[in-house]
C-alpha positions in Angstrom: 25.7 1.6 54.4 25.5 2.7 50.7 26.8 -0.6 49.5 24.2 -2.6 51.5 21.4 -0.4 50.3 22.5 -0.8 46.7 22.6 -4.6 47.1 19.0 -4.6 48.4 17.9 -2.5 45.5 19.5 -4.9 43.0 17.9 -7.9 44.6 14.5 -6.3 44.7 14.7 -5.2 41.1 15.8 -8.7 40.0 12.9 -10.3 41.8 10.5 -7.8 40.3 11.8 -8.4 36.7 11.4 -12.1 37.3 7.9 -11.5 38.3 7.3 -9.4 35.2 8.4 -12.3 33.0 6.0 -14.7 34.9 3.1 -12.3 34.8 3.5 -11.6 31.1 3.5 -15.4 30.2 0.6 -16.1 32.5 -1.6 -13.2 31.3 -1.0 -14.1 27.6 -1.8 -17.8 28.3 -5.0 -16.8 30.2 -6.2 -14.4 27.6 -5.8 -17.1 25.0 -7.9 -19.4 27.1 -10.6 -16.8 27.3 -10.7 -16.3 23.6 -10.9 -20.1 23.0 -13.8 -20.4 25.4 -15.8 -17.5 24.0 -15.2 -17.5 20.3 -16.8 -19.7 17.6 -13.6 -19.4 15.5 -10.6 -21.6 16.1 -7.9 -20.1 18.2 -5.2 -18.4 16.2 -1.6 -19.2 17.2 0.7 -16.4 18.1 2.8 -16.6 14.9 2.1 -14.0 12.1 3.4 -14.0 8.5 3.4 -11.0 6.3 3.6 -11.2 2.5 4.8 -7.9 1.0 3.4 -7.7 -2.5 3.6 -5.1 -5.2 0.0 -4.1 -4.3 0.5 -3.9 -0.5 1.0 -6.1 2.5 -1.1 -9.1 3.6 -0.7 -10.5 7.2 -2.1 -13.9 8.3 -2.0 -16.2 11.2 -2.4 -20.0 11.7 -4.8 -22.5 13.2 -2.4 -25.1 14.7 -5.2 -26.9 16.5 -7.1 -27.4 13.2 -4.3 -28.4 10.7 -1.0 -28.9 12.6 0.9 -30.6 9.8 -0.2 -28.0 7.2 0.7 -25.1 9.5 4.1 -26.6 10.2 4.8 -27.1 6.5 3.7 -23.7 5.4 5.4 -21.9 8.2 8.7 -23.7 7.5 8.5 -22.6 3.9 8.0 -19.0 5.0 11.0 -19.2 7.4 13.1 -20.6 4.5 12.1 -17.7 2.3 10.2 -20.1 0.0 7.4 -17.7 -0.9 9.8 -14.8 -1.8 9.4 -13.9 -5.5 6.4 -16.2 -5.8 3.1 -14.8 -7.1 -0.7 -14.9 -7.0 -1.6 -16.8 -10.2 -5.3 -16.7 -9.7 -7.6 -13.9 -8.6 -11.4 -14.3 -8.9 -13.4 -11.4 -7.4 -15.6 -12.6 -4.5 -14.0 -16.1 -4.6 -10.2 -16.6 -4.1 -6.8 -15.1 -4.5 -4.5 -18.1 -4.9 -0.8 -18.3 -4.3 1.1 -20.3 -6.9 3.0 -23.5 -6.0 6.4 -22.6 -4.7 8.2 -25.2 -6.8 7.0 -23.6 -10.1 5.8 -20.1 -9.1 9.0 -18.3 -8.0 11.1 -16.1 -10.3 14.2 -16.8 -8.2 15.9 -20.2 -8.1 15.5 -22.3 -5.0 18.2 -23.9 -2.9 18.1 -27.6 -2.0 16.4 -27.1 1.4 13.7 -24.9 -0.1 13.0 -27.4 -2.9 12.8 -30.4 -0.5 10.2 -28.6 1.6 8.3 -27.2 -1.4 7.9 -30.6 -3.0 6.5 -32.3 0.2 2.9 -33.4 0.1 0.7 -32.8 3.2 -2.1 -35.0 4.2 -5.6 -33.6 3.9 -6.5 -32.1 7.3 -10.1 -31.4 6.6 -12.2 -29.8 9.4 -15.5 -28.2 10.3 -14.2 -24.7 9.9 -16.1 -22.7 7.3 -14.8 -21.1 4.1 -15.5 -17.5 4.6 -13.7 -14.3 3.5 -10.2 -14.1 4.8 -9.8 -17.9 5.4 -6.6 -19.6 4.1 -7.3 -22.9 2.3 -4.8 -25.3 0.8 -4.9 -26.0 -3.0 -4.7 -29.6 -4.1 -5.4 -32.0 -7.0 -8.0 -34.8 -7.0 -6.0 -36.8 -4.4 -7.0 -35.4 -1.0 -3.4 -35.8 0.2 -1.8 -33.9 -2.7 -1.5 -30.4 -1.1 2.0 -28.9 -1.5 2.5 -25.2 -1.2 -0.3 -23.5 -3.2 -3.1 -22.0 -1.1 -6.0 -19.6 -1.4 -7.1 -16.5 0.5 -10.9 -16.5 0.4 -12.4 -13.3 -1.1 -15.9 -14.3 -0.2 -18.0 -17.0 1.5 -17.7 -20.3 -0.4 -19.6 -23.0 1.5 -19.2 -25.5 -1.4 -15.6 -25.8 -0.4 -16.3 -26.7 3.2 -14.8 -30.1 4.2 -13.1 -30.5 0.8 -10.0 -28.3 1.3 -7.8 -28.0 4.4 -8.2 -24.7 6.2 -5.1 -23.7 8.2 -5.4 -20.0 9.1 -6.9 -16.6 8.2 -5.9 -13.1 7.1 -5.4 -10.8 10.1 -4.5 -7.6 8.3 -4.5 -6.4 4.7 -8.1 -6.7 3.5 -7.5 -3.4 1.7 -4.8 -5.2 -0.3 -7.1 -8.1 -1.1 -9.7 -5.6 -2.3 -7.1 -4.0 -4.6 -6.3 -7.4 -6.1 -9.9 -8.0 -6.8 -10.1 -4.9 -8.9 -7.2 -5.8 -11.2 -7.8 -6.8 -14.8 -8.2 -10.5 -15.4 -8.4 -13.1 -18.1 -10.0 -16.6 -18.1 -7.9 -19.7 -18.9 -10.1 -22.8 -18.6 -11.5 -22.9 -15.0 -9.1 -20.2 -13.8 -9.6 -16.5 -13.7 -6.0 -15.0 -13.8 -4.6 -11.5 -13.4 -3.3 -10.0 -16.6 -0.2 -8.7 -14.8 2.0 -10.5 -12.2 1.1 -10.0 -8.6 4.5 -10.7 -7.0 5.2 -11.6 -3.4 8.3 -9.4 -3.2 9.4 -10.7 0.2 7.9 -12.2 3.4 8.7 -12.0 7.1 7.2 -13.5 10.3 7.0 -12.5 14.0 5.4 -13.7 17.2 2.6 -11.6 18.7 3.1 -13.0 22.3 6.8 -12.0 22.3 6.0 -8.5 21.0 3.4 -8.0 23.7 5.6 -9.4 26.4 8.6 -7.2 25.3 6.4 -4.1 25.4 5.1 -4.9 28.9 8.6 -5.7 30.1 10.0 -2.4 28.7 7.2 -0.4 30.5 7.8 -2.1 33.8 11.6 -1.7 33.5 11.2 2.0 33.0 8.9 2.2 36.0 11.5 0.2 38.1 14.3 2.5 37.0 12.2 5.6 37.9 11.4 4.1 41.3 15.1 3.4 42.0 16.0 7.0 41.2 13.2 8.3 43.4 14.3 6.0 46.3 17.9 7.1 46.0 16.8 10.8 45.9 14.7 10.3 49.1 17.7 8.5 50.8 20.0 11.3 50.0 17.5 13.8 51.5 17.3 11.7 54.7 21.1 10.9 54.9 22.9 13.7 53.2 
């Protein structure tokens, strides 16, 4: 009798856990659809990247529907650790904080895989998305297809850049860090306003917001299932001592 009851509980719990997985995926997918339908901004992907600098952290996400090749390239460089020990070579208050090109901006040497990716050029994925504070925009030379790994975080609205530079994401956390960078002493070198001291990207990491949300929901449901199983067993023992 006890064995049969235990088997039923295991099957029920397995089925419910399977349902949790399906529900978590479906609810995340649907919430994304609602955001896409109601927002004027492009839909952010679920990936997040964090740059840990000597002035604080900056987190950003990507617009894969706007600039898929650029997103793939930058995200791969992050996963390879390409931006670690790189720096912000340019900070102009109210305009941009620009990350240096990985191939020349790092203080640590690169391995072959990092170098190959850092030296790739990305086609210009220009869009109708506007250059406003927090937007990520690729740096490039005159050639519209010359973007590599340098990009800017917008510190203010810059409509004159619209349609000229590829936007591929936006800052999601860390505006206080950007404000701290804006207050640092600078010097002018030609067209660039540069910080007088190095703003280092000490390290970087990435995570997936959907996975984190899903794991949290699953852990809550698993705890509830465990508590239910204990209560059912307690009631059974009361009825069949």
